[in-house]
N, C-alpha and C positions, 0 to 999 in steps of 0.2 A: 417816748417808749412806744414800741409797736404793740401789735395785738398779743394778748396773753395766750400762753399755751400751757398745757399740763405736762409735767414731767414725772413719770412714775419709775421708781427703782426698788430693787430688792436689796436688803441688807440684814445683817445679823441683828437680832432683837436687842442684844446687849449694847451694840454700837449705837443703835437708834436711841435707846434709853439714855445712854451717856451723852449723846449729842443733844438730845432734847433738854437734858438737865443743864448742860453748859449754856445753851441758848437762853434758857429761862434765867440762869444766873446773870446773864448779860442784859436781861430785860429786853430781848429782841426776839421776834418771831423766827422760828427755825427756817422758814422759807426765805427770809431776808438774808440770813447767814449763808444759806446755800447759794443764793444769787450772788452774794459777794464773793464766795469761793469761785463760782463759775466765771465771774468777770475777771478776777485775778488770774485764773488759769488761762483764760483766753488771751489776756494782755501779755502774760509771761510767754506763752507759746508763740504768739505773734512776734514779740520782740526777739525771741530766740531764732525764729525763722528769718526775720529781717537781718539779724546779725550774721547768720550763716550765709545769706545771700551777699552781704557786704564783704565778708571774708573771701567768699568764692570769687567775687569780682576782682578783689585785690590780687588774689593768687593768679587769676587768669591774666591780668595786666602784667604782673611780674613775669609770668611764663612767656607771654608774647614779647616782652622787652628782651628777655634772654635769647629767645629764638631770633630776634632781629639784631642780635649782637649789640644790644644797648645796655647790657647788664654789667655788673661789677663782680669781679671775683673776690674771694675772701681776703686775699692778700692786699688788694687795693682798699677794701673797706677798713681793714685793720690799720693800714698805714694812714689813711685819712683821719681816722679817729684818734690814733696815737698823736698825730699832729695837732688836732684840736685840743686834746688833753694837755699837751705840752704848752700850747698857747694860753690856755686857761690858767695853768699854774703860774706862768710868767706874769700875766696881767693882774694877778691878785694883789 
């Protein structure tokens, strides 16, 4: 863990009281609960950003494929999968 820093925030007194009571009920310091929330938030947002980048790269590849005339039209895809479904039913 790196150097400690102080984080100050304003919140409603009722919310603070409720939060402190819940942290106490868990026998955990409120600061630890907040750190856990922050770590979860950072991990979630990082994962969302990485997933968004992954999807964007897949879309870019698909668009480039279509522009290079290497794509498949809807009729070709439907026919290919209809053939696969038919072969699966036969092989059962």
